[in-house]
mmCIF file of the N, C-alpha and C atoms, coordinates in Angstrom:
data_MODEL
# 
_entry.id   MODEL 
# 
loop_
_atom_site.group_PDB 
_atom_site.id 
_atom_site.type_symbol 
_atom_site.label_atom_id 
_atom_site.label_alt_id 
_atom_site.label_comp_id 
_atom_site.label_asym_id 
_atom_site.label_entity_id 
_atom_site.label_seq_id 
_atom_site.pdbx_PDB_ins_code 
_atom_site.Cartn_x 
_atom_site.Cartn_y 
_atom_site.Cartn_z 
_atom_site.occupancy 
_atom_site.B_iso_or_equiv 
_atom_site.pdbx_formal_charge 
_atom_site.auth_seq_id 
_atom_site.auth_comp_id 
_atom_site.auth_asym_id 
_atom_site.auth_atom_id 
_atom_site.pdbx_PDB_model_num 
ATOM 1   N N  . UNK A 1 1  ? 0.398  -0.965 -0.001  1.00 0.00 ? 1  UNK A N  1 
ATOM 2   C CA . UNK A 1 1  ? -0.071 0.021  0.092   1.00 0.00 ? 1  UNK A CA 1 
ATOM 3   C C  . UNK A 1 1  ? 0.905  1.148  -0.296  1.00 0.00 ? 1  UNK A C  1 
ATOM 4   N N  . UNK A 1 2  ? 1.735  1.259  0.625   1.00 0.00 ? 2  UNK A N  1 
ATOM 5   C CA . UNK A 1 2  ? 2.291  2.687  1.003   1.00 0.00 ? 2  UNK A CA 1 
ATOM 6   C C  . UNK A 1 2  ? 3.363  2.809  -0.315  1.00 0.00 ? 2  UNK A C  1 
ATOM 7   N N  . UNK A 1 3  ? 3.941  2.171  -1.290  1.00 0.00 ? 3  UNK A N  1 
ATOM 8   C CA . UNK A 1 3  ? 4.412  1.964  -2.172  1.00 0.00 ? 3  UNK A CA 1 
ATOM 9   C C  . UNK A 1 3  ? 3.116  2.901  -3.595  1.00 0.00 ? 3  UNK A C  1 
ATOM 10  N N  . UNK A 1 4  ? 2.051  2.399  -3.274  1.00 0.00 ? 4  UNK A N  1 
ATOM 11  C CA . UNK A 1 4  ? 1.130  3.585  -4.035  1.00 0.00 ? 4  UNK A CA 1 
ATOM 12  C C  . UNK A 1 4  ? 0.980  4.522  -3.859  1.00 0.00 ? 4  UNK A C  1 
ATOM 13  N N  . UNK A 1 5  ? 0.793  4.982  -2.088  1.00 0.00 ? 5  UNK A N  1 
ATOM 14  C CA . UNK A 1 5  ? 1.022  6.491  -1.900  1.00 0.00 ? 5  UNK A CA 1 
ATOM 15  C C  . UNK A 1 5  ? 2.153  7.247  -2.510  1.00 0.00 ? 5  UNK A C  1 
ATOM 16  N N  . UNK A 1 6  ? 3.521  6.763  -2.737  1.00 0.00 ? 6  UNK A N  1 
ATOM 17  C CA . UNK A 1 6  ? 4.378  6.988  -3.462  1.00 0.00 ? 6  UNK A CA 1 
ATOM 18  C C  . UNK A 1 6  ? 4.221  7.241  -4.765  1.00 0.00 ? 6  UNK A C  1 
ATOM 19  N N  . UNK A 1 7  ? 3.644  6.113  -5.350  1.00 0.00 ? 7  UNK A N  1 
ATOM 20  C CA . UNK A 1 7  ? 3.669  6.453  -7.091  1.00 0.00 ? 7  UNK A CA 1 
ATOM 21  C C  . UNK A 1 7  ? 2.357  6.813  -7.261  1.00 0.00 ? 7  UNK A C  1 
ATOM 22  N N  . UNK A 1 8  ? 1.578  7.774  -6.418  1.00 0.00 ? 8  UNK A N  1 
ATOM 23  C CA . UNK A 1 8  ? 0.563  8.443  -6.652  1.00 0.00 ? 8  UNK A CA 1 
ATOM 24  C C  . UNK A 1 8  ? 1.189  9.959  -5.906  1.00 0.00 ? 8  UNK A C  1 
ATOM 25  N N  . UNK A 1 9  ? 2.082  9.942  -5.433  1.00 0.00 ? 9  UNK A N  1 
ATOM 26  C CA . UNK A 1 9  ? 2.680  11.578 -4.801  1.00 0.00 ? 9  UNK A CA 1 
ATOM 27  C C  . UNK A 1 9  ? 3.649  12.173 -6.320  1.00 0.00 ? 9  UNK A C  1 
ATOM 28  N N  . UNK A 1 10 ? 4.439  11.117 -6.906  1.00 0.00 ? 10 UNK A N  1 
ATOM 29  C CA . UNK A 1 10 ? 5.014  11.008 -8.557  1.00 0.00 ? 10 UNK A CA 1 
ATOM 30  C C  . UNK A 1 10 ? 4.261  11.783 -9.186  1.00 0.00 ? 10 UNK A C  1 
ATOM 31  N N  . UNK A 1 11 ? 2.887  11.328 -9.405  1.00 0.00 ? 11 UNK A N  1 
ATOM 32  C CA . UNK A 1 11 ? 2.117  11.508 -10.674 1.00 0.00 ? 11 UNK A CA 1 
ATOM 33  C C  . UNK A 1 11 ? 1.372  12.868 -10.076 1.00 0.00 ? 11 UNK A C  1 
ATOM 34  N N  . UNK A 1 12 ? 0.973  13.162 -8.534  1.00 0.00 ? 12 UNK A N  1 
ATOM 35  C CA . UNK A 1 12 ? 0.631  14.515 -8.616  1.00 0.00 ? 12 UNK A CA 1 
ATOM 36  C C  . UNK A 1 12 ? 1.515  15.960 -8.686  1.00 0.00 ? 12 UNK A C  1 
ATOM 37  N N  . UNK A 1 13 ? 2.722  15.412 -8.796  1.00 0.00 ? 13 UNK A N  1 
ATOM 38  C CA . UNK A 1 13 ? 3.358  16.272 -8.815  1.00 0.00 ? 13 UNK A CA 1 
ATOM 39  C C  . UNK A 1 13 ? 4.018  16.697 -9.881  1.00 0.00 ? 13 UNK A C  1 
ATOM 40  N N  . UNK A 1 14 ? 3.730  16.003 -11.018 1.00 0.00 ? 14 UNK A N  1 
ATOM 41  C CA . UNK A 1 14 ? 4.228  15.782 -12.586 1.00 0.00 ? 14 UNK A CA 1 
ATOM 42  C C  . UNK A 1 14 ? 3.206  16.444 -12.943 1.00 0.00 ? 14 UNK A C  1 
ATOM 43  N N  . UNK A 1 15 ? 1.684  16.610 -12.353 1.00 0.00 ? 15 UNK A N  1 
ATOM 44  C CA . UNK A 1 15 ? 0.731  17.661 -12.741 1.00 0.00 ? 15 UNK A CA 1 
ATOM 45  C C  . UNK A 1 15 ? 0.166  18.765 -12.231 1.00 0.00 ? 15 UNK A C  1 
ATOM 46  N N  . UNK A 1 16 ? 0.715  18.949 -11.248 1.00 0.00 ? 16 UNK A N  1 
ATOM 47  C CA . UNK A 1 16 ? 0.768  20.026 -10.460 1.00 0.00 ? 16 UNK A CA 1 
ATOM 48  C C  . UNK A 1 16 ? 2.311  21.349 -10.788 1.00 0.00 ? 16 UNK A C  1 
ATOM 49  N N  . UNK A 1 17 ? 3.105  20.312 -11.302 1.00 0.00 ? 17 UNK A N  1 
ATOM 50  C CA . UNK A 1 17 ? 4.481  21.237 -11.829 1.00 0.00 ? 17 UNK A CA 1 
ATOM 51  C C  . UNK A 1 17 ? 4.256  22.605 -12.264 1.00 0.00 ? 17 UNK A C  1 
ATOM 52  N N  . UNK A 1 18 ? 3.286  22.779 -13.284 1.00 0.00 ? 18 UNK A N  1 
ATOM 53  C CA . UNK A 1 18 ? 3.319  24.341 -14.019 1.00 0.00 ? 18 UNK A CA 1 
ATOM 54  C C  . UNK A 1 18 ? 2.577  25.021 -13.356 1.00 0.00 ? 18 UNK A C  1 
ATOM 55  N N  . UNK A 1 19 ? 2.346  25.034 -11.556 1.00 0.00 ? 19 UNK A N  1 
ATOM 56  C CA . UNK A 1 19 ? 1.628  25.896 -10.823 1.00 0.00 ? 19 UNK A CA 1 
ATOM 57  C C  . UNK A 1 19 ? 2.979  25.591 -9.883  1.00 0.00 ? 19 UNK A C  1 
ATOM 58  N N  . UNK A 1 20 ? 3.900  26.697 -9.214  1.00 0.00 ? 20 UNK A N  1 
ATOM 59  C CA . UNK A 1 20 ? 5.217  26.438 -8.191  1.00 0.00 ? 20 UNK A CA 1 
ATOM 60  C C  . UNK A 1 20 ? 4.513  26.649 -7.200  1.00 0.00 ? 20 UNK A C  1 
ATOM 61  N N  . UNK A 1 21 ? 3.516  26.790 -6.683  1.00 0.00 ? 21 UNK A N  1 
ATOM 62  C CA . UNK A 1 21 ? 2.692  27.305 -4.999  1.00 0.00 ? 21 UNK A CA 1 
ATOM 63  C C  . UNK A 1 21 ? 1.665  25.934 -4.819  1.00 0.00 ? 21 UNK A C  1 
ATOM 64  N N  . UNK A 1 22 ? 1.408  25.149 -6.150  1.00 0.00 ? 22 UNK A N  1 
ATOM 65  C CA . UNK A 1 22 ? 0.589  23.608 -5.800  1.00 0.00 ? 22 UNK A CA 1 
ATOM 66  C C  . UNK A 1 22 ? 2.109  22.715 -5.969  1.00 0.00 ? 22 UNK A C  1 
ATOM 67  N N  . UNK A 1 23 ? 3.196  22.959 -6.396  1.00 0.00 ? 23 UNK A N  1 
ATOM 68  C CA . UNK A 1 23 ? 4.006  21.912 -6.758  1.00 0.00 ? 23 UNK A CA 1 
ATOM 69  C C  . UNK A 1 23 ? 4.623  21.523 -4.409  1.00 0.00 ? 23 UNK A C  1 
ATOM 70  N N  . UNK A 1 24 ? 4.986  23.091 -4.692  1.00 0.00 ? 24 UNK A N  1 
ATOM 71  C CA . UNK A 1 24 ? 5.348  23.426 -3.290  1.00 0.00 ? 24 UNK A CA 1 
ATOM 72  C C  . UNK A 1 24 ? 4.406  22.215 -1.743  1.00 0.00 ? 24 UNK A C  1 
ATOM 73  N N  . UNK A 1 25 ? 2.952  23.048 -2.225  1.00 0.00 ? 25 UNK A N  1 
ATOM 74  C CA . UNK A 1 25 ? 2.081  22.397 -1.190  1.00 0.00 ? 25 UNK A CA 1 
ATOM 75  C C  . UNK A 1 25 ? 1.935  20.977 -1.333  1.00 0.00 ? 25 UNK A C  1 
ATOM 76  N N  . UNK A 1 26 ? 2.342  20.239 -2.428  1.00 0.00 ? 26 UNK A N  1 
ATOM 77  C CA . UNK A 1 26 ? 1.949  19.068 -2.750  1.00 0.00 ? 26 UNK A CA 1 
ATOM 78  C C  . UNK A 1 26 ? 3.432  18.400 -2.304  1.00 0.00 ? 26 UNK A C  1 
ATOM 79  N N  . UNK A 1 27 ? 4.211  19.136 -2.472  1.00 0.00 ? 27 UNK A N  1 
ATOM 80  C CA . UNK A 1 27 ? 5.527  18.651 -1.619  1.00 0.00 ? 27 UNK A CA 1 
ATOM 81  C C  . UNK A 1 27 ? 5.550  18.262 -0.226  1.00 0.00 ? 27 UNK A C  1 
ATOM 82  N N  . UNK A 1 28 ? 4.754  19.147 0.124   1.00 0.00 ? 28 UNK A N  1 
ATOM 83  C CA . UNK A 1 28 ? 4.692  19.659 2.111   1.00 0.00 ? 28 UNK A CA 1 
ATOM 84  C C  . UNK A 1 28 ? 4.224  18.195 2.241   1.00 0.00 ? 28 UNK A C  1 
ATOM 85  N N  . UNK A 1 29 ? 2.601  18.155 1.735   1.00 0.00 ? 29 UNK A N  1 
ATOM 86  C CA . UNK A 1 29 ? 1.648  17.145 2.238   1.00 0.00 ? 29 UNK A CA 1 
ATOM 87  C C  . UNK A 1 29 ? 3.002  16.033 1.727   1.00 0.00 ? 29 UNK A C  1 
ATOM 88  N N  . UNK A 1 30 ? 3.649  15.216 0.876   1.00 0.00 ? 30 UNK A N  1 
ATOM 89  C CA . UNK A 1 30 ? 4.306  14.435 0.993   1.00 0.00 ? 30 UNK A CA 1 
ATOM 90  C C  . UNK A 1 30 ? 5.451  13.420 1.623   1.00 0.00 ? 30 UNK A C  1 
ATOM 91  N N  . UNK A 1 31 ? 5.846  14.833 2.430   1.00 0.00 ? 31 UNK A N  1 
ATOM 92  C CA . UNK A 1 31 ? 6.852  15.027 3.150   1.00 0.00 ? 31 UNK A CA 1 
ATOM 93  C C  . UNK A 1 31 ? 6.248  14.632 4.748   1.00 0.00 ? 31 UNK A C  1 
ATOM 94  N N  . UNK A 1 32 ? 5.510  14.889 5.113   1.00 0.00 ? 32 UNK A N  1 
ATOM 95  C CA . UNK A 1 32 ? 4.917  14.686 6.351   1.00 0.00 ? 32 UNK A CA 1 
ATOM 96  C C  . UNK A 1 32 ? 3.663  13.015 5.896   1.00 0.00 ? 32 UNK A C  1 
ATOM 97  N N  . UNK A 1 33 ? 3.446  12.555 4.775   1.00 0.00 ? 33 UNK A N  1 
ATOM 98  C CA . UNK A 1 33 ? 2.572  11.411 4.498   1.00 0.00 ? 33 UNK A CA 1 
ATOM 99  C C  . UNK A 1 33 ? 3.407  10.075 4.301   1.00 0.00 ? 33 UNK A C  1 
ATOM 100 N N  . UNK A 1 34 ? 4.047  10.153 3.375   1.00 0.00 ? 34 UNK A N  1 
ATOM 101 C CA . UNK A 1 34 ? 5.536  9.490  3.000   1.00 0.00 ? 34 UNK A CA 1 
ATOM 102 C C  . UNK A 1 34 ? 6.762  8.594  4.344   1.00 0.00 ? 34 UNK A C  1 
ATOM 103 N N  . UNK A 1 35 ? 6.939  6.993  3.597   1.00 0.00 ? 35 UNK A N  1 
ATOM 104 C CA . UNK A 1 35 ? 8.015  6.849  5.037   1.00 0.00 ? 35 UNK A CA 1 
ATOM 105 C C  . UNK A 1 35 ? 9.227  7.440  4.698   1.00 0.00 ? 35 UNK A C  1 
ATOM 106 N N  . UNK A 1 36 ? 10.408 6.994  5.701   1.00 0.00 ? 36 UNK A N  1 
ATOM 107 C CA . UNK A 1 36 ? 11.219 8.054  5.103   1.00 0.00 ? 36 UNK A CA 1 
ATOM 108 C C  . UNK A 1 36 ? 12.000 7.584  4.206   1.00 0.00 ? 36 UNK A C  1 
ATOM 109 N N  . UNK A 1 37 ? 12.268 6.170  3.628   1.00 0.00 ? 37 UNK A N  1 
ATOM 110 C CA . UNK A 1 37 ? 12.206 5.454  2.747   1.00 0.00 ? 37 UNK A CA 1 
ATOM 111 C C  . UNK A 1 37 ? 12.301 6.058  1.570   1.00 0.00 ? 37 UNK A C  1 
ATOM 112 N N  . UNK A 1 38 ? 10.499 6.389  0.997   1.00 0.00 ? 38 UNK A N  1 
ATOM 113 C CA . UNK A 1 38 ? 10.347 6.991  0.617   1.00 0.00 ? 38 UNK A CA 1 
ATOM 114 C C  . UNK A 1 38 ? 10.654 8.321  -0.119  1.00 0.00 ? 38 UNK A C  1 
ATOM 115 N N  . UNK A 1 39 ? 11.192 8.829  1.288   1.00 0.00 ? 39 UNK A N  1 
ATOM 116 C CA . UNK A 1 39 ? 10.990 10.259 1.072   1.00 0.00 ? 39 UNK A CA 1 
ATOM 117 C C  . UNK A 1 39 ? 12.468 10.670 0.285   1.00 0.00 ? 39 UNK A C  1 
ATOM 118 N N  . UNK A 1 40 ? 13.554 9.135  0.289   1.00 0.00 ? 40 UNK A N  1 
ATOM 119 C CA . UNK A 1 40 ? 15.134 9.406  0.125   1.00 0.00 ? 40 UNK A CA 1 
ATOM 120 C C  . UNK A 1 40 ? 14.569 9.148  -1.661  1.00 0.00 ? 40 UNK A C  1 
ATOM 121 N N  . UNK A 1 41 ? 13.934 7.993  -1.710  1.00 0.00 ? 41 UNK A N  1 
ATOM 122 C CA . UNK A 1 41 ? 13.344 7.863  -3.368  1.00 0.00 ? 41 UNK A CA 1 
ATOM 123 C C  . UNK A 1 41 ? 12.596 9.292  -4.000  1.00 0.00 ? 41 UNK A C  1 
ATOM 124 N N  . UNK A 1 42 ? 11.753 10.034 -3.150  1.00 0.00 ? 42 UNK A N  1 
ATOM 125 C CA . UNK A 1 42 ? 11.180 11.493 -3.999  1.00 0.00 ? 42 UNK A CA 1 
ATOM 126 C C  . UNK A 1 42 ? 12.389 11.753 -4.440  1.00 0.00 ? 42 UNK A C  1 
ATOM 127 N N  . UNK A 1 43 ? 13.319 12.425 -3.396  1.00 0.00 ? 43 UNK A N  1 
ATOM 128 C CA . UNK A 1 43 ? 14.426 13.630 -3.482  1.00 0.00 ? 43 UNK A CA 1 
ATOM 129 C C  . UNK A 1 43 ? 15.203 12.916 -4.540  1.00 0.00 ? 43 UNK A C  1 
ATOM 130 N N  . UNK A 1 44 ? 15.634 11.840 -4.467  1.00 0.00 ? 44 UNK A N  1 
ATOM 131 C CA . UNK A 1 44 ? 16.185 11.274 -6.005  1.00 0.00 ? 44 UNK A CA 1 
ATOM 132 C C  . UNK A 1 44 ? 15.718 11.613 -7.628  1.00 0.00 ? 44 UNK A C  1 
ATOM 133 N N  . UNK A 1 45 ? 14.148 11.348 -7.080  1.00 0.00 ? 45 UNK A N  1 
ATOM 134 C CA . UNK A 1 45 ? 13.383 11.941 -8.406  1.00 0.00 ? 45 UNK A CA 1 
ATOM 135 C C  . UNK A 1 45 ? 13.492 12.786 -8.251  1.00 0.00 ? 45 UNK A C  1 
ATOM 136 N N  . UNK A 1 46 ? 13.327 13.873 -7.737  1.00 0.00 ? 46 UNK A N  1 
ATOM 137 C CA . UNK A 1 46 ? 13.410 15.570 -7.951  1.00 0.00 ? 46 UNK A CA 1 
ATOM 138 C C  . UNK A 1 46 ? 14.129 15.765 -8.265  1.00 0.00 ? 46 UNK A C  1 
ATOM 139 N N  . UNK A 1 47 ? 15.538 15.497 -7.795  1.00 0.00 ? 47 UNK A N  1 
ATOM 140 C CA . UNK A 1 47 ? 16.627 15.612 -8.114  1.00 0.00 ? 47 UNK A CA 1 
ATOM 141 C C  . UNK A 1 47 ? 16.590 15.754 -9.993  1.00 0.00 ? 47 UNK A C  1 
ATOM 142 N N  . UNK A 1 48 ? 16.564 14.182 -10.702 1.00 0.00 ? 48 UNK A N  1 
ATOM 143 C CA . UNK A 1 48 ? 15.962 14.227 -11.826 1.00 0.00 ? 48 UNK A CA 1 
ATOM 144 C C  . UNK A 1 48 ? 15.003 14.695 -12.871 1.00 0.00 ? 48 UNK A C  1 
ATOM 145 N N  . UNK A 1 49 ? 13.989 15.074 -12.158 1.00 0.00 ? 49 UNK A N  1 
ATOM 146 C CA . UNK A 1 49 ? 12.993 15.791 -13.190 1.00 0.00 ? 49 UNK A CA 1 
ATOM 147 C C  . UNK A 1 49 ? 12.929 17.070 -12.906 1.00 0.00 ? 49 UNK A C  1 
ATOM 148 N N  . UNK A 1 50 ? 13.489 18.157 -11.548 1.00 0.00 ? 50 UNK A N  1 
ATOM 149 C CA . UNK A 1 50 ? 13.755 19.721 -11.919 1.00 0.00 ? 50 UNK A CA 1 
ATOM 150 C C  . UNK A 1 50 ? 14.729 19.490 -12.562 1.00 0.00 ? 50 UNK A C  1 
ATOM 151 N N  . UNK A 1 51 ? 15.879 18.832 -13.226 1.00 0.00 ? 51 UNK A N  1 
ATOM 152 C CA . UNK A 1 51 ? 16.507 19.279 -14.484 1.00 0.00 ? 51 UNK A CA 1 
ATOM 153 C C  . UNK A 1 51 ? 16.554 20.287 -14.955 1.00 0.00 ? 51 UNK A C  1 
ATOM 154 N N  . UNK A 1 52 ? 15.474 20.132 -15.507 1.00 0.00 ? 52 UNK A N  1 
ATOM 155 C CA . UNK A 1 52 ? 14.706 20.463 -16.905 1.00 0.00 ? 52 UNK A CA 1 
ATOM 156 C C  . UNK A 1 52 ? 13.818 21.908 -15.871 1.00 0.00 ? 52 UNK A C  1 
ATOM 157 N N  . UNK A 1 53 ? 13.876 21.885 -15.073 1.00 0.00 ? 53 UNK A N  1 
ATOM 158 C CA . UNK A 1 53 ? 12.727 22.820 -14.617 1.00 0.00 ? 53 UNK A CA 1 
ATOM 159 C C  . UNK A 1 53 ? 13.346 23.871 -13.096 1.00 0.00 ? 53 UNK A C  1 
ATOM 160 N N  . UNK A 1 54 ? 13.863 23.888 -13.977 1.00 0.00 ? 54 UNK A N  1 
ATOM 161 C CA . UNK A 1 54 ? 14.845 25.740 -12.526 1.00 0.00 ? 54 UNK A CA 1 
ATOM 162 C C  . UNK A 1 54 ? 14.828 26.058 -11.556 1.00 0.00 ? 54 UNK A C  1 
ATOM 163 N N  . UNK A 1 55 ? 12.815 26.411 -12.014 1.00 0.00 ? 55 UNK A N  1 
ATOM 164 C CA . UNK A 1 55 ? 12.253 26.817 -10.931 1.00 0.00 ? 55 UNK A CA 1 
ATOM 165 C C  . UNK A 1 55 ? 11.539 26.383 -10.013 1.00 0.00 ? 55 UNK A C  1 
ATOM 166 N N  . UNK A 1 56 ? 12.153 24.752 -10.102 1.00 0.00 ? 56 UNK A N  1 
ATOM 167 C CA . UNK A 1 56 ? 11.099 23.888 -8.908  1.00 0.00 ? 56 UNK A CA 1 
ATOM 168 C C  . UNK A 1 56 ? 12.333 23.379 -8.508  1.00 0.00 ? 56 UNK A C  1 
ATOM 169 N N  . UNK A 1 57 ? 13.557 23.661 -8.739  1.00 0.00 ? 57 UNK A N  1 
ATOM 170 C CA . UNK A 1 57 ? 14.707 23.507 -7.890  1.00 0.00 ? 57 UNK A CA 1 
ATOM 171 C C  . UNK A 1 57 ? 14.814 23.454 -6.222  1.00 0.00 ? 57 UNK A C  1 
ATOM 172 N N  . UNK A 1 58 ? 14.259 24.872 -5.999  1.00 0.00 ? 58 UNK A N  1 
ATOM 173 C CA . UNK A 1 58 ? 14.450 25.610 -4.906  1.00 0.00 ? 58 UNK A CA 1 
ATOM 174 C C  . UNK A 1 58 ? 13.859 23.951 -3.628  1.00 0.00 ? 58 UNK A C  1 
ATOM 175 N N  . UNK A 1 59 ? 12.238 23.458 -4.525  1.00 0.00 ? 59 UNK A N  1 
ATOM 176 C CA . UNK A 1 59 ? 11.231 23.121 -3.432  1.00 0.00 ? 59 UNK A CA 1 
ATOM 177 C C  . UNK A 1 59 ? 12.543 21.488 -2.688  1.00 0.00 ? 59 UNK A C  1 
ATOM 178 N N  . UNK A 1 60 ? 13.536 21.709 -3.063  1.00 0.00 ? 60 UNK A N  1 
ATOM 179 C CA . UNK A 1 60 ? 14.232 20.399 -3.388  1.00 0.00 ? 60 UNK A CA 1 
ATOM 180 C C  . UNK A 1 60 ? 14.332 19.658 -1.972  1.00 0.00 ? 60 UNK A C  1 
ATOM 181 N N  . UNK A 1 61 ? 14.621 21.206 -1.206  1.00 0.00 ? 61 UNK A N  1 
ATOM 182 C CA . UNK A 1 61 ? 14.672 21.035 0.555   1.00 0.00 ? 61 UNK A CA 1 
ATOM 183 C C  . UNK A 1 61 ? 13.553 20.920 1.407   1.00 0.00 ? 61 UNK A C  1 
ATOM 184 N N  . UNK A 1 62 ? 12.474 21.488 1.059   1.00 0.00 ? 62 UNK A N  1 
ATOM 185 C CA . UNK A 1 62 ? 11.266 20.847 1.309   1.00 0.00 ? 62 UNK A CA 1 
ATOM 186 C C  . UNK A 1 62 ? 11.210 19.316 1.468   1.00 0.00 ? 62 UNK A C  1 
ATOM 187 N N  . UNK A 1 63 ? 12.312 17.810 0.940   1.00 0.00 ? 63 UNK A N  1 
ATOM 188 C CA . UNK A 1 63 ? 11.629 16.872 0.894   1.00 0.00 ? 63 UNK A CA 1 
ATOM 189 C C  . UNK A 1 63 ? 13.275 16.232 2.122   1.00 0.00 ? 63 UNK A C  1 
ATOM 190 N N  . UNK A 1 64 ? 14.287 16.547 2.419   1.00 0.00 ? 64 UNK A N  1 
ATOM 191 C CA . UNK A 1 64 ? 15.212 16.290 2.916   1.00 0.00 ? 64 UNK A CA 1 
ATOM 192 C C  . UNK A 1 64 ? 14.962 16.351 4.703   1.00 0.00 ? 64 UNK A C  1 
# 
């Protein structure tokens, strides 16, 4: 079940990446609901995802 939450979080972040405020809001929710190892995975995924979206790189610190 937790894997489903991680996958949902990634999908949701991709969907709201056009709006920085929504992206930040979803990251904050994810950091409260995901398990520690899932947060590490999400951080790695975010590093890759934000390579082409520099405006979102500032939010990486929310997931540490």
